[in-house]
KOLMARMAR-912402 format. One record per residue (C-alpha): x, y, z; residue number from 1. Coordinates in pm, 1 decimal, decimal comma. Each point is the difference from the previous one (the first is absolute). Example, Ala and Ser with C-alpha at 12.3 -4.5 7.8 and 13.67 -1.06 7.14 Angstrom:
! KOLMARMAR-912402
+----------+----------+----------+-----+
:        X :        Y :        Z : num :
+----------+----------+----------+-----+
:   1230,0 :   -450,0 :    780,0 :   1 :
:    137,0 :    344,0 :    -66,0 :   2 :
+----------+----------+----------+-----+
//
This chain:
! KOLMARMAR-912402
+----------+----------+----------+-----+
:        X :        Y :        Z : num :
+----------+----------+----------+-----+
:   1571,8 :  -9343,8 :  -3610,4 :   1 :
:    100,2 :    320,0 :     19,5 :   2 :
:   -152,4 :    301,6 :    218,7 :   3 :
:   -156,7 :    234,9 :   -160,4 :   4 :
:    234,2 :    307,3 :     64,5 :   5 :
:   -197,1 :    343,8 :     -8,0 :   6 :
:    190,7 :    309,7 :   -100,1 :   7 :
:     26,6 :    289,8 :    337,8 :   8 :
:    -81,7 :    366,6 :   -151,6 :   9 :
:    231,5 :    209,1 :    128,8 :  10 :
:   -155,2 :    389,9 :     91,9 :  11 :
:   -301,7 :    136,7 :    -86,3 :  12 :
:   -119,3 :    116,5 :   -246,2 :  13 :
:    -42,1 :    352,1 :   -162,0 :  14 :
:   -411,6 :     63,6 :     63,4 :  15 :
:    140,7 :   -135,6 :    386,9 :  16 :
:    215,0 :    229,8 :    -26,9 :  17 :
:   -187,9 :    335,1 :    -53,2 :  18 :
:   -254,2 :    -86,6 :    162,5 :  19 :
:    258,4 :    -61,7 :    295,2 :  20 :
:     72,8 :    394,3 :    -58,6 :  21 :
:   -268,3 :    129,9 :    -35,6 :  22 :
:   -122,0 :   -115,6 :    319,9 :  23 :
:    319,9 :    121,5 :    189,0 :  24 :
:    -20,0 :    386,0 :   -143,9 :  25 :
:   -386,5 :    -21,0 :     80,7 :  26 :
:    138,3 :    -76,5 :    406,8 :  27 :
:    314,3 :    255,3 :    -52,5 :  28 :
:   -246,1 :    256,4 :   -116,1 :  29 :
:   -251,3 :    -23,1 :    289,7 :  30 :
:    266,2 :    -68,2 :    267,2 :  31 :
:    155,6 :    311,1 :   -157,8 :  32 :
:   -370,5 :    202,7 :      1,0 :  33 :
:    -44,5 :    -87,0 :    366,1 :  34 :
:    314,7 :     94,0 :    118,9 :  35 :
:    -11,1 :    352,6 :   -171,7 :  36 :
:   -348,7 :     68,0 :    117,3 :  37 :
:    126,4 :   -122,3 :    355,0 :  38 :
:    297,2 :    198,4 :    -42,5 :  39 :
:   -203,0 :    315,4 :   -131,9 :  40 :
:   -306,9 :    -66,3 :    280,9 :  41 :
:    354,3 :    103,4 :    259,0 :  42 :
:    149,6 :    240,9 :   -183,5 :  43 :
:   -354,0 :    172,6 :     83,5 :  44 :
:    -81,2 :   -172,1 :    291,1 :  45 :
:    368,6 :    197,0 :    123,5 :  46 :
:    -96,0 :    283,4 :   -155,3 :  47 :
:   -336,4 :     50,5 :    130,7 :  48 :
:    163,3 :   -122,0 :    318,8 :  49 :
:    287,5 :    322,5 :    -17,0 :  50 :
:   -269,5 :    236,7 :   -115,5 :  51 :
:   -231,8 :    -68,7 :    264,8 :  52 :
:    274,8 :     33,3 :    286,5 :  53 :
:     95,7 :    332,5 :   -114,5 :  54 :
:   -397,6 :     84,1 :    -17,8 :  55 :
:    -38,1 :    -88,3 :    343,1 :  56 :
:    290,6 :    190,2 :    130,6 :  57 :
:   -187,4 :    279,0 :   -100,9 :  58 :
:   -370,6 :    -38,7 :     23,1 :  59 :
:     92,8 :   -151,9 :    300,0 :  60 :
:    216,0 :    383,2 :    138,1 :  61 :
:   -291,7 :    200,1 :   -152,2 :  62 :
:   -279,8 :   -205,0 :    198,3 :  63 :
:    171,9 :     51,3 :    312,9 :  64 :
:     45,4 :    404,7 :    -10,3 :  65 :
:   -341,8 :     81,1 :   -194,6 :  66 :
:   -174,8 :   -210,4 :    230,3 :  67 :
:    155,2 :    162,9 :    282,0 :  68 :
:     33,6 :    353,7 :   -156,3 :  69 :
:    -78,2 :    274,1 :    186,2 :  70 :
:   -312,1 :    269,3 :   -117,2 :  71 :
:    -76,4 :    254,9 :    247,0 :  72 :
:   -317,1 :    179,9 :    -30,4 :  73 :
:    166,6 :    300,1 :     66,8 :  74 :
:     -9,2 :    207,4 :   -388,5 :  75 :
:    364,6 :    -62,4 :    -28,7 :  76 :
:    160,1 :   -228,5 :   -281,4 :  77 :
:    128,0 :   -347,4 :    108,9 :  78 :
:     40,1 :   -208,2 :   -299,6 :  79 :
:    132,1 :    164,4 :   -351,8 :  80 :
:     38,5 :   -198,3 :   -351,4 :  81 :
:    282,4 :    208,8 :   -275,4 :  82 :
:     64,8 :   -117,3 :   -287,6 :  83 :
:    332,7 :     13,7 :   -171,1 :  84 :
:     72,4 :    273,3 :   -213,2 :  85 :
:   -311,2 :    198,5 :    105,4 :  86 :
:     41,5 :    424,0 :      4,1 :  87 :
:   -288,1 :      5,2 :    257,6 :  88 :
:    289,0 :     35,5 :    316,9 :  89 :
:    360,1 :     30,3 :    -50,7 :  90 :
:    286,0 :   -204,2 :     -3,8 :  91 :
:   -223,9 :   -295,5 :    -98,0 :  92 :
:    252,0 :   -287,2 :   -175,9 :  93 :
:    -50,3 :    -45,0 :   -336,8 :  94 :
:   -125,3 :   -361,0 :   -102,5 :  95 :
:    217,0 :   -342,7 :    -10,4 :  96 :
:    147,0 :   -125,3 :   -274,1 :  97 :
:   -276,0 :   -150,4 :   -266,2 :  98 :
:   -248,8 :    -30,3 :    297,8 :  99 :
:   -284,7 :    294,4 :    -84,9 : 100 :
:   -115,9 :    240,9 :    271,6 : 101 :
:   -288,0 :   -200,8 :     90,1 : 102 :
:    142,4 :   -290,3 :     71,7 : 103 :
:    291,0 :    105,3 :    290,3 : 104 :
:   -252,6 :    285,8 :    207,7 : 105 :
:    233,6 :     67,3 :    365,1 : 106 :
:   -243,7 :    -44,7 :    277,4 : 107 :
:     38,0 :    165,9 :    366,3 : 108 :
:   -179,4 :    -36,2 :    280,2 : 109 :
:     25,6 :    -95,3 :    372,7 : 110 :
:    -45,9 :   -331,4 :    172,9 : 111 :
:     73,2 :   -216,8 :    265,9 : 112 :
:    185,1 :   -303,0 :   -207,3 : 113 :
:     70,8 :   -266,8 :    285,3 : 114 :
:    358,0 :    -24,1 :   -231,5 : 115 :
:     60,7 :    331,9 :    118,6 : 116 :
:    318,5 :     59,3 :    203,1 : 117 :
:    -40,9 :      3,9 :    374,0 : 118 :
:    331,7 :     36,1 :    131,6 : 119 :
:    294,8 :    282,2 :    -34,7 : 120 :
:    303,3 :    -88,2 :   -204,5 : 121 :
:    341,4 :     -7,0 :    132,5 : 122 :
:    163,8 :   -180,7 :    322,8 : 123 :
:   -212,8 :    143,7 :    279,5 : 124 :
:   -356,3 :    -46,5 :   -177,5 : 125 :
:   -334,8 :     60,0 :    155,1 : 126 :
:   -340,5 :    -84,1 :   -103,7 : 127 :
:   -170,0 :    285,0 :   -220,3 : 128 :
:   -298,6 :    196,9 :    100,0 : 129 :
:   -314,9 :    -18,9 :   -192,7 : 130 :
:    -90,2 :   -213,3 :   -280,3 : 131 :
:   -117,4 :    288,3 :   -322,8 : 132 :
:    235,8 :    -42,1 :   -255,3 : 133 :
:     75,8 :    185,8 :   -307,7 : 134 :
:    -37,8 :   -239,8 :   -298,6 : 135 :
:     71,4 :     39,2 :   -341,6 : 136 :
:     -7,7 :   -261,1 :   -323,9 : 137 :
:    114,9 :     81,3 :   -313,2 : 138 :
:    164,4 :   -225,6 :   -321,0 : 139 :
:    353,0 :     69,3 :   -155,4 : 140 :
:    294,8 :   -125,9 :   -219,9 : 141 :
:    279,9 :    -81,7 :    167,0 : 142 :
:    258,6 :   -225,2 :     35,4 : 143 :
:    -47,7 :   -216,3 :    338,4 : 144 :
:    335,7 :   -162,4 :    -96,3 : 145 :
:    284,3 :    256,8 :   -119,1 : 146 :
:     64,8 :    360,3 :     98,2 : 147 :
:   -288,2 :    306,9 :      4,5 : 148 :
:    -51,1 :     65,5 :   -350,1 : 149 :
:    186,3 :   -290,0 :   -154,1 : 150 :
:   -218,3 :   -122,5 :   -327,0 : 151 :
:     94,7 :   -372,5 :     77,8 : 152 :
:   -293,6 :   -232,4 :     75,4 : 153 :
:   -241,3 :    309,3 :     33,1 : 154 :
:   -317,5 :   -123,8 :     98,9 : 155 :
:   -353,2 :    128,1 :    123,3 : 156 :
:   -139,1 :      6,4 :    372,5 : 157 :
:   -197,8 :    117,2 :    294,6 : 158 :
:    170,7 :    191,6 :    271,2 : 159 :
:   -166,9 :     71,3 :    320,3 : 160 :
:    130,1 :    252,1 :    234,7 : 161 :
:    -83,7 :     -4,9 :    355,8 : 162 :
:     48,6 :    314,3 :    212,5 : 163 :
:     62,5 :   -114,2 :    421,8 : 164 :
:   -252,9 :    139,3 :    160,2 : 165 :
:    187,3 :    223,5 :    219,4 : 166 :
:    146,9 :    165,4 :   -296,1 : 167 :
:   -338,8 :     20,4 :    -82,7 : 168 :
:   -126,3 :    168,9 :    253,5 : 169 :
:    260,0 :    246,3 :      1,5 : 170 :
:    -14,4 :    111,5 :   -404,9 : 171 :
:   -287,7 :   -128,2 :   -152,2 : 172 :
:   -315,4 :     21,4 :    197,4 : 173 :
:     45,9 :    352,8 :    133,6 : 174 :
:     16,0 :     92,7 :   -365,1 : 175 :
:   -309,9 :    -97,2 :    -90,6 : 176 :
:   -152,3 :     68,0 :    370,3 : 177 :
:     71,8 :    385,4 :    -88,7 : 178 :
:   -115,6 :    -30,4 :   -297,3 : 179 :
:   -290,5 :    242,1 :    -59,2 : 180 :
:   -264,8 :    104,7 :   -304,6 : 181 :
:    262,2 :    313,2 :    -32,5 : 182 :
:    292,7 :   -152,5 :      9,4 : 183 :
:   -108,8 :   -420,7 :    -98,0 : 184 :
:    241,9 :   -256,7 :      1,1 : 185 :
:     43,9 :   -380,2 :    -73,0 : 186 :
:    195,2 :   -275,5 :     65,0 : 187 :
:    232,5 :    130,6 :   -355,9 : 188 :
:     93,2 :    274,3 :    146,7 : 189 :
:    207,5 :   -256,8 :    246,8 : 190 :
:    120,3 :   -242,1 :   -238,4 : 191 :
:    123,9 :    238,5 :   -228,8 : 192 :
:    292,0 :    118,4 :    203,1 : 193 :
:    302,3 :    -93,4 :    193,9 : 194 :
:   -147,2 :   -144,1 :    345,8 : 195 :
:    184,7 :   -230,8 :    250,7 : 196 :
:    -76,3 :   -387,2 :     72,0 : 197 :
:    115,1 :   -314,2 :    193,7 : 198 :
:    208,0 :   -195,8 :   -281,1 : 199 :
:     63,2 :   -373,9 :    155,6 : 200 :
:    243,5 :    -55,4 :   -262,0 : 201 :
:    237,0 :    214,2 :     10,6 : 202 :
:    350,6 :    -81,4 :     74,5 : 203 :
:    175,6 :    -69,6 :    186,2 : 204 :
:   -210,1 :    100,7 :    273,5 : 205 :
:   -406,6 :     63,2 :    -38,1 : 206 :
:    -94,5 :    312,6 :     28,3 : 207 :
:   -173,9 :    359,8 :   -101,4 : 208 :
:     20,9 :    161,6 :   -321,3 : 209 :
:    -87,6 :    311,2 :   -193,5 : 210 :
:   -125,2 :    -90,1 :   -368,4 : 211 :
:   -183,5 :    161,5 :   -255,4 : 212 :
:   -349,6 :   -227,1 :    -13,5 : 213 :
:    -80,1 :     -3,1 :   -339,8 : 214 :
:    196,4 :    177,1 :   -275,8 : 215 :
:     80,2 :     25,3 :   -387,5 : 216 :
:    301,0 :   -193,3 :      2,4 : 217 :
:     90,3 :   -389,1 :     25,1 : 218 :
:    361,2 :     33,1 :   -128,4 : 219 :
:    166,7 :     90,5 :    301,9 : 220 :
:    255,6 :   -135,0 :    225,1 : 221 :
:   -283,9 :     56,8 :    327,9 : 222 :
:   -339,1 :      2,2 :   -205,2 : 223 :
:   -340,2 :    128,2 :    218,6 : 224 :
:   -102,8 :   -224,5 :    238,4 : 225 :
:   -357,2 :   -118,2 :   -185,2 : 226 :
:    269,8 :   -131,2 :   -276,5 : 227 :
:    243,6 :   -196,5 :    278,0 : 228 :
:     45,8 :   -369,8 :    -47,2 : 229 :
:   -100,7 :    -60,4 :    341,5 : 230 :
:   -347,5 :    126,5 :   -142,5 : 231 :
:    -18,6 :   -237,0 :   -260,4 : 232 :
:   -260,2 :   -229,8 :    107,4 : 233 :
:   -133,4 :   -129,3 :   -339,3 : 234 :
:    181,3 :    -74,3 :   -383,9 : 235 :
:   -130,4 :    -28,9 :   -339,5 : 236 :
:   -306,7 :    234,7 :     82,0 : 237 :
:    -91,8 :    181,2 :   -313,3 : 238 :
:   -345,8 :    159,2 :     64,5 : 239 :
:   -172,2 :    123,0 :    376,5 : 240 :
:   -331,4 :    100,9 :    -39,8 : 241 :
:   -255,4 :    134,1 :    275,7 : 242 :
:   -372,9 :     35,1 :    -24,5 : 243 :
:   -133,8 :    191,8 :    309,7 : 244 :
:   -355,2 :    -98,1 :     76,3 : 245 :
:   -156,6 :    270,7 :    267,0 : 246 :
:   -394,7 :     26,5 :    111,8 : 247 :
:   -183,0 :    328,7 :    -34,5 : 248 :
:    109,1 :    248,7 :    316,0 : 249 :
:   -322,3 :    261,5 :    -61,5 : 250 :
:   -272,0 :      8,7 :    151,9 : 251 :
:   -366,5 :   -157,2 :    -58,8 : 252 :
:   -105,7 :    414,5 :    -77,3 : 253 :
:    210,9 :    286,8 :    -73,8 : 254 :
:     17,4 :    355,4 :    -45,2 : 255 :
:    174,1 :    273,0 :   -127,6 : 256 :
:    273,2 :     29,2 :     -9,5 : 257 :
:     47,8 :   -331,7 :    105,3 : 258 :
:    129,7 :   -190,7 :   -284,9 : 259 :
:   -253,6 :   -206,6 :   -140,4 : 260 :
:     58,0 :   -333,3 :   -237,8 : 261 :
:   -194,7 :     43,5 :   -323,2 : 262 :
:    -61,0 :   -391,8 :    -45,2 : 263 :
:   -145,4 :    -10,6 :    372,1 : 264 :
:    109,0 :   -304,4 :     13,2 : 265 :
:    -46,3 :   -247,3 :    370,4 : 266 :
:    258,6 :     75,6 :    241,8 : 267 :
:     59,2 :   -382,2 :     51,5 : 268 :
:    119,2 :    -78,3 :   -300,0 : 269 :
:    342,4 :    -56,2 :   -101,7 : 270 :
:    165,8 :    237,5 :   -330,9 : 271 :
:    318,9 :    -56,4 :   -171,0 : 272 :
:    293,9 :    288,7 :     -4,6 : 273 :
:    246,4 :   -114,0 :   -220,6 : 274 :
:    311,1 :    106,2 :   -188,8 : 275 :
:     -9,5 :     89,7 :   -370,9 : 276 :
:    270,9 :    135,9 :   -257,7 : 277 :
:    -14,1 :    357,8 :   -108,2 : 278 :
:   -188,6 :     29,7 :   -253,3 : 279 :
:   -188,2 :    319,5 :   -209,7 : 280 :
:   -246,8 :   -213,4 :   -164,6 : 281 :
:   -345,1 :    -62,4 :    193,7 : 282 :
:    -14,3 :   -358,2 :   -211,7 : 283 :
:    332,4 :   -106,2 :     33,3 : 284 :
:     -8,0 :     64,5 :    393,1 : 285 :
:   -296,7 :   -196,7 :    -16,7 : 286 :
:    108,6 :   -311,2 :   -147,9 : 287 :
:    326,5 :     14,6 :    226,4 : 288 :
:   -243,9 :    -92,3 :    370,6 : 289 :
:    -62,6 :   -334,3 :    -49,9 : 290 :
:   -419,6 :     13,1 :    -27,2 : 291 :
:      4,3 :    290,7 :    303,8 : 292 :
:   -108,5 :    295,4 :   -192,9 : 293 :
:   -370,3 :     31,8 :    -81,0 : 294 :
:    -64,1 :    323,4 :   -146,4 : 295 :
:   -416,8 :     91,8 :     62,0 : 296 :
:   -228,8 :    290,6 :      1,4 : 297 :
:   -142,2 :    159,7 :    340,4 : 298 :
:   -373,8 :    117,3 :   -165,4 : 299 :
:    -59,5 :   -246,2 :   -271,5 : 300 :
:    -63,6 :   -311,8 :    261,1 : 301 :
:    140,1 :   -188,0 :   -294,9 : 302 :
:    268,0 :   -122,3 :    196,6 : 303 :
:     22,4 :   -169,9 :    347,7 : 304 :
:    127,5 :    303,3 :    160,4 : 305 :
:     -3,8 :   -167,9 :    352,3 : 306 :
:    250,1 :   -253,8 :    -64,9 : 307 :
:    172,4 :    179,4 :   -254,2 : 308 :
:    429,5 :    -76,8 :     22,7 : 309 :
:     33,4 :    358,3 :   -135,6 : 310 :
:     -4,4 :    329,9 :    257,9 : 311 :
:    112,8 :    331,4 :    -14,8 : 312 :
:     15,8 :    302,1 :    170,6 : 313 :
:    -87,8 :    273,0 :   -186,8 : 314 :
:    214,4 :    380,2 :    -12,4 : 315 :
:   -289,1 :    248,2 :     80,1 : 316 :
:   -223,2 :    161,3 :    257,2 : 317 :
:    -70,5 :   -307,5 :    301,8 : 318 :
:   -361,3 :     72,6 :    -54,3 : 319 :
:    -11,9 :    -80,4 :   -378,6 : 320 :
:    172,3 :   -278,1 :    -47,1 : 321 :
:     26,9 :   -105,9 :   -390,0 : 322 :
:   -183,7 :   -312,9 :   -122,0 : 323 :
:    262,4 :    -89,4 :   -262,1 : 324 :
:    379,3 :     15,8 :    -21,7 : 325 :
:    134,9 :    352,8 :   -147,4 : 326 :
:    315,7 :    215,9 :     24,8 : 327 :
:    349,4 :    -93,3 :   -150,0 : 328 :
:     63,4 :   -395,4 :     30,9 : 329 :
:    136,6 :   -100,3 :    198,3 : 330 :
:     73,9 :    263,5 :    200,1 : 331 :
:   -298,6 :    135,2 :    145,7 : 332 :
:   -228,4 :   -321,0 :    124,7 : 333 :
:    170,3 :   -232,5 :    218,4 : 334 :
:   -182,1 :   -355,7 :   -137,5 : 335 :
:     63,4 :   -321,5 :    233,6 : 336 :
:    363,5 :    -59,8 :   -106,4 : 337 :
:    274,2 :    218,4 :     -3,2 : 338 :
:    356,7 :     37,5 :   -193,1 : 339 :
:    274,6 :    108,8 :    189,8 : 340 :
:   -103,4 :     75,5 :    402,6 : 341 :
:   -210,7 :   -111,6 :    236,2 : 342 :
:    -49,1 :     97,0 :    338,3 : 343 :
:   -211,2 :   -173,2 :    227,9 : 344 :
:   -209,6 :    120,6 :    306,8 : 345 :
:   -212,3 :   -230,0 :    222,8 : 346 :
:   -310,6 :    174,9 :   -157,2 : 347 :
:    123,6 :    102,7 :   -344,5 : 348 :
:    248,9 :     -1,3 :   -257,2 : 349 :
:    211,8 :    254,4 :   -207,8 : 350 :
:     77,5 :   -101,3 :   -360,7 : 351 :
:    301,2 :    170,7 :   -164,8 : 352 :
:     45,1 :    374,1 :     26,9 : 353 :
:   -383,8 :     77,7 :    135,5 : 354 :
:     30,5 :    245,4 :    284,8 : 355 :
:    -52,0 :    -64,6 :    327,4 : 356 :
:   -116,9 :    297,3 :    144,2 : 357 :
:   -393,0 :    139,5 :   -132,3 : 358 :
:    -75,1 :    354,8 :    -49,3 : 359 :
:   -386,7 :    137,5 :    -14,4 : 360 :
:    -32,6 :      9,8 :   -323,9 : 361 :
:    170,8 :   -330,1 :   -131,1 : 362 :
:   -114,3 :   -422,8 :     55,4 : 363 :
:    279,1 :   -139,8 :    141,2 : 364 :
:     32,9 :   -320,3 :   -198,0 : 365 :
:    120,2 :   -285,0 :    187,0 : 366 :
:    -79,2 :   -313,0 :     -6,4 : 367 :
:   -277,5 :    -62,0 :    309,9 : 368 :
:     89,5 :   -340,0 :     71,2 : 369 :
:    183,3 :   -156,6 :    359,0 : 370 :
:    266,6 :   -270,7 :   -106,9 : 371 :
:   -126,6 :   -383,8 :     86,7 : 372 :
:    229,8 :   -268,2 :   -218,8 : 373 :
:    262,4 :     24,6 :   -216,5 : 374 :
:     36,9 :   -247,0 :   -279,3 : 375 :
:    374,4 :    -90,9 :    -71,2 : 376 :
:     94,3 :   -147,3 :   -340,2 : 377 :
:    354,0 :    -38,5 :   -107,2 : 378 :
:    190,7 :   -171,6 :   -297,7 : 379 :
:    285,7 :   -224,5 :     46,8 : 380 :
:    201,4 :   -120,0 :   -279,0 : 381 :
:    106,5 :   -364,2 :     -6,4 : 382 :
:    380,8 :    -71,4 :    -22,7 : 383 :
:    -10,2 :   -111,7 :   -266,4 : 384 :
:   -147,2 :    305,9 :   -127,7 : 385 :
:    209,4 :    216,1 :    241,8 : 386 :
:    346,8 :   -204,2 :   -162,0 : 387 :
:   -127,5 :    149,1 :   -331,4 : 388 :
:    -60,1 :    357,4 :    104,7 : 389 :
:    363,2 :     42,1 :    166,1 : 390 :
:    176,6 :   -169,9 :   -306,3 : 391 :
:   -241,8 :    331,2 :   -231,3 : 392 :
:    122,7 :    270,5 :    235,2 : 393 :
:    385,0 :   -172,9 :    -21,2 : 394 :
:    -41,2 :     -1,4 :   -320,3 : 395 :
:   -105,7 :    374,9 :    -45,9 : 396 :
:    199,1 :    110,4 :    327,1 : 397 :
:   -248,7 :    151,5 :    154,4 : 398 :
:   -272,6 :    -18,7 :    234,8 : 399 :
:   -222,8 :      7,3 :   -293,9 : 400 :
:   -117,7 :   -231,3 :   -289,9 : 401 :
:   -185,6 :     78,0 :   -273,8 : 402 :
:   -389,4 :     55,9 :    105,0 : 403 :
:   -115,4 :   -294,3 :   -235,8 : 404 :
:    235,9 :   -262,8 :    180,4 : 405 :
:    -31,5 :     85,8 :    337,8 : 406 :
:   -436,2 :    -53,5 :   -105,3 : 407 :
:    101,4 :   -280,5 :   -133,4 : 408 :
:    151,9 :   -107,3 :    279,3 : 409 :
:   -231,8 :     98,0 :    302,7 : 410 :
:   -294,5 :   -156,2 :   -232,0 : 411 :
:    175,6 :   -356,5 :    -83,8 : 412 :
:    119,6 :     -8,2 :    337,8 : 413 :
:   -133,0 :    219,6 :    298,0 : 414 :
:   -216,3 :   -134,7 :    204,1 : 415 :
:   -292,4 :    182,7 :    175,1 : 416 :
:   -115,0 :    -12,0 :    388,2 : 417 :
:   -262,9 :    226,4 :    185,3 : 418 :
:    -85,6 :     16,6 :    316,4 : 419 :
:   -317,4 :    149,2 :    170,0 : 420 :
:    160,9 :    179,9 :    322,4 : 421 :
:   -297,6 :    181,4 :    269,2 : 422 :
:    114,5 :    337,4 :    149,3 : 423 :
:   -133,2 :   -120,8 :    371,3 : 424 :
:    102,3 :    386,3 :    185,1 : 425 :
:   -259,0 :    176,6 :   -261,8 : 426 :
:   -255,1 :    111,5 :    171,6 : 427 :
:    -55,9 :    350,4 :   -192,6 : 428 :
+----------+----------+----------+-----+
//
């Protein structure tokens, strides 16, 4: 009997091939999706680490300086903020690139930072006497890789300048200490001129140097000292906003001609003083304040006057404070903000062009606040955003690109970081 020979089937049927192909496609798509998500998370993590590193460098430095800031209760100005493009003082640099003036104020103060210079430059170095240094912050736009003024690889960044303690003692402190009501001086009077400082990066041997500290020019072989690459501490920073928190420095009861707080707020209550853009429209100004502005009426009791975030000091007789703001907006009435300049004393602040010296019939419109803390917020671009920004700058062959493109890049690639810094030295 012959055995039955079964036919052996070779290959797969069409249905089997289609099923296996479908399974393989699903697996490949799953792997690709996981890999893409992993790479996206990795890129986001790298971007966040990069921006956090830049932000930490700037915020740590500002925390060290503000927390050790020297503000003496001697009736003199020990801290000042000026806004680029301001017309209240002369010699102020204009806005940088695409940045709004309110996003890169120039901050000047006196402090004892822990990383201050401690030795004289040169071969025969000796210990520097004193610890108080003049410190300034500003945002600039320069190429850290090429000659000053070159348009290649230009980036925004924070510049922190420290004047050694001995030159601060010789030049800066006497200027402030010799200030009087008739001849008031502020930190800007020091920083806006040519001064002597210790340049530890000067080649071939570190030595003292005399150079303009702040000027309008960056396209020169010797830029001003605050824009020198040696003072560059954080890159890709496209905004630096400050809010000054203070408590009322007025006594519990005040009689004429002493300045009275029309809001009658409690001395321990913190109040913000913010920097805003210039505007002649009160509604537009209010909209830009991030919720800090609250209009109120003094007489009818319709609102909570004691806690109203807004205050004003009318330009009238000291004994007759006006219950509501009046006069020409915004020059007559100082509110809890400034748009071009802020001078900080131990027990008061002068916004913009407000006078320092009272008269027999003029209400002195200063803010009766003692500075207690500074809230610093900075915006840092991710590496991808910085790369796109630099590319557009090269295409436009300029430091400035179309504002719409700049806003889009900041919106898509900007990371915001905020730190609340207490000013421990001010007991005013």
